[in-house]
C-alpha positions in Angstrom: 67.2 17.6 12.2 68.8 14.1 12.4 72.5 14.0 13.0 75.3 12.6 10.9 78.6 11.2 12.3 81.5 10.5 10.0 84.3 8.2 11.3 87.4 8.8 9.2 90.0 6.1 9.3 93.0 4.4 7.6 93.0 0.7 6.7 93.5 -1.8 9.6 92.8 0.8 12.2 90.0 -1.1 14.1 87.5 1.3 12.6 85.2 -1.6 11.6 84.9 -2.9 15.2 84.0 0.6 16.3 81.4 0.7 13.5 80.0 -2.5 14.8 79.2 -0.7 18.1 77.1 1.8 16.2 75.3 -1.1 14.3 74.5 -2.6 17.7 73.2 0.7 19.1 70.3 0.5 16.7 69.7 4.3 16.7 71.8 5.1 13.5 71.6 4.0 9.9 75.1 2.7 9.4 77.0 2.9 6.1 80.3 1.0 5.7 82.9 2.6 3.5 80.5 4.2 1.0 83.2 6.2 -0.7 85.2 3.1 -1.4 82.8 2.6 -4.4 84.3 5.7 -6.1 87.8 4.4 -5.5 87.4 0.7 -6.7 85.3 -1.4 -9.0 85.1 -5.1 -9.9 88.4 -4.9 -11.9 90.4 -3.4 -9.1 93.3 -5.6 -7.8 92.3 -5.0 -4.1 90.6 -8.1 -2.6 86.8 -7.5 -2.6 83.4 -9.1 -2.8 80.5 -8.0 -4.9 81.0 -4.3 -5.7 78.0 -4.3 -8.0 75.7 -3.9 -5.0 73.8 -0.8 -6.0 76.0 1.8 -4.4 76.6 5.0 -6.4 80.1 5.3 -7.9 80.9 9.1 -7.7 81.5 11.5 -4.9 78.5 13.7 -5.3 76.1 10.7 -5.6 77.5 9.0 -2.5 77.2 12.3 -0.5 73.6 12.6 -1.7 72.9 9.0 -0.5 74.1 9.9 3.0 72.1 13.2 3.0 69.0 11.4 1.8 69.4 8.8 4.6 69.7 11.6 7.1 66.2 12.8 6.2 64.8 9.6 7.7 67.3 8.7 10.5 70.5 9.5 12.3 73.4 8.5 10.0 76.8 7.0 10.9 79.3 6.4 8.1 82.8 5.0 8.3 85.3 5.4 5.5 89.0 5.7 4.6 90.0 9.3 4.1 92.2 8.3 1.1 89.2 7.0 -0.8 87.8 10.5 -1.4 90.7 12.8 -0.3 90.6 15.4 -3.0 86.9 16.1 -3.2 86.4 15.7 0.6 89.1 18.3 1.5 87.4 20.8 -0.9 83.9 20.1 0.5 83.7 22.4 3.5 79.9 22.2 3.5 79.9 18.4 3.9 82.5 18.3 6.5 80.8 21.1 8.5 77.4 19.5 8.5 78.5 16.4 10.4 80.4 15.4 13.5 83.8 14.1 12.4 85.7 11.5 14.4 89.1 10.1 13.6 90.8 6.8 14.5 94.5 6.1 14.3 96.6 3.0 14.9 100.3 2.6 15.1 101.6 2.3 11.5 103.7 -0.8 12.3 100.7 -2.9 13.3 98.5 -1.4 10.6 101.0 -2.0 7.8 101.7 -5.6 8.8 98.0 -6.3 9.0 97.4 -4.6 5.7 100.2 -6.4 3.9 98.9 -9.8 5.1 95.7 -9.2 3.1 96.9 -7.1 0.2 100.7 -7.3 -0.4 100.4 -5.0 -3.5 99.1 -2.1 -1.5 100.4 1.3 -2.7 102.0 3.8 -0.3 99.1 6.2 -0.2 96.7 3.4 0.9 98.4 3.1 4.2 96.3 6.1 4.8 97.7 8.0 7.7 98.8 11.0 5.6 95.3 11.4 4.0 93.7 11.0 7.4 95.9 13.8 8.8 95.0 16.1 5.9 91.3 15.7 6.5 91.8 16.1 10.2 93.6 19.4 9.6 90.9 20.6 7.3 88.2 19.9 9.9 90.2 21.6 12.6 90.6 24.7 10.3 86.9 24.8 9.4 85.6 24.4 12.9 88.3 26.1 15.0 88.1 23.0 17.3 90.1 19.9 17.6 88.0 16.9 16.5 87.9 13.7 18.5 90.8 11.3 17.8 90.7 7.8 19.0 93.8 5.6 19.4 93.0 2.1 18.3 95.1 0.5 21.1 93.1 2.5 23.6 89.9 1.3 22.1 91.1 -2.3 22.2 92.5 -2.2 25.7 89.9 0.0 27.3 86.7 -0.1 25.2 84.2 1.0 27.7 86.3 4.0 28.9 87.1 5.0 25.3 83.5 4.7 24.1 82.2 6.6 27.1 84.5 9.5 26.2 83.4 9.3 22.6 79.7 9.4 23.6 80.4 12.4 25.8 82.1 14.1 23.0 79.2 13.4 20.5 76.6 14.0 23.2 75.2 10.6 22.8 73.8 8.2 25.5 76.4 5.5 26.3 74.7 2.1 25.7 76.7 -0.6 27.4 74.7 -3.3 25.6 76.2 -2.2 22.3 79.6 -3.5 23.4 78.6 -7.1 22.9 76.9 -9.0 20.0 76.5 -12.3 18.2 79.2 -13.2 15.7 77.9 -12.5 12.2 78.7 -10.6 9.1 76.5 -7.4 9.0 75.0 -6.8 5.6 77.0 -3.6 5.2 80.3 -5.5 5.3 79.7 -8.0 2.5 81.4 -6.1 -0.3 84.6 -6.0 1.8 84.1 -9.2 3.8 87.6 -10.6 3.4 89.0 -7.6 5.2 86.8 -8.1 8.3 87.1 -11.7 9.3 88.2 -11.0 12.8 85.4 -8.4 13.3 82.9 -10.8 11.8 83.9 -13.6 14.2 84.0 -11.3 17.2 81.5 -10.9 20.0 83.0 -7.9 21.6 86.1 -5.6 21.3 89.2 -7.5 22.2 92.7 -6.2 23.0 95.5 -6.4 20.6 97.8 -9.4 20.9 100.7 -8.7 23.2 103.1 -10.7 21.1 103.1 -8.5 18.0 106.0 -9.6 15.8 107.5 -6.5 14.0 109.9 -8.7 12.0 107.8 -8.7 8.8 108.1 -4.9 8.8 111.7 -4.7 9.7 112.7 -7.4 7.3 111.0 -5.7 4.3 112.6 -2.3 3.2 109.4 -1.6 1.2 107.3 -1.8 4.3 109.8 0.1 6.4 109.6 2.9 3.8 105.8 3.0 4.3 106.2 3.2 8.0 108.7 6.0 7.8 106.4 7.9 5.4 103.3 7.6 7.5 104.6 7.6 11.1 105.0 11.4 11.4 101.3 11.9 10.5 100.3 9.2 13.1 102.4 10.9 15.7 100.9 14.3 15.0 97.4 13.0 15.3 98.1 10.8 18.2 98.9 13.8 20.4 95.3 14.7 20.2 94.0 11.3 21.2 90.6 11.6 22.8 91.1 15.3 23.5 88.5 16.5 21.0 86.5 19.6 22.0 82.7 19.2 21.9 
C-alpha cells in the first residue's frame, strides 16, 4: 500500500519550507494545510487568498480526500494541529494509519513572525499547545516517540536534519530536493501571503542571527502568548530528532 506522512506544525514553524522539500522530491502527492479549510472560510479575518478552491470543508471529507489520494500515490500532508484538534485527537484510526512527524520553533520567533502577518491572532493559534496534545496522543497510540524536528536545526543544518528524517521515515535521501527554482507551488495559493519567504527561496536558509525580541518584550499581550506556549515547546523540544522508527 502507498504510504501517508503527516507533518503536524504550528504557524511560522518553517513547516512550509520542509513541505517544499517533499514537493521537490516528486515521489509524493503533497497537500498543503488541507484541514485549514474546515477552520476558515472567505469571511474569516485571517489573511487568505481564494479559499473557494474546491477543497472540502469538513473533517471527514478532508480525511477522505487524503485517503483517496493514497490509493493512487504516496501522500504527504502538512497542517496546523489547531486546525482540527478535537476530531484529530479522537481519531485513533487516522493517526495510526500514517507516519506522524512534528516540527517546533521557539515561540518567541514564531510569535513575532505570526504577529507581523496577523496581529489579531488568538492565543490558541500560536499552536504549540495543540501540537503537543496531538504529539502525546500519537505517542500513546503507538507506544513510540514520534519524530520531532526543531526548526532552527532544520534551518542551520538542513542536510543533516533531513537525512535523519529520511532515516526515520525509511525514505531515500534525495539531495537534489534541497534546491529549487523560486516559485509559488499551486498548493500554496490559498495561503500565499503567509509564504512569501518560502516562495522566493531557492533552498533552506538559516534564521537571521540578529533576531530582535523587543516586539515581544514590549507587548504584554505577546508575552502572555509566549508564557502560555513555551512550556509545550520545551516539552516537545526535548524529543527533537529522537523519534523511534
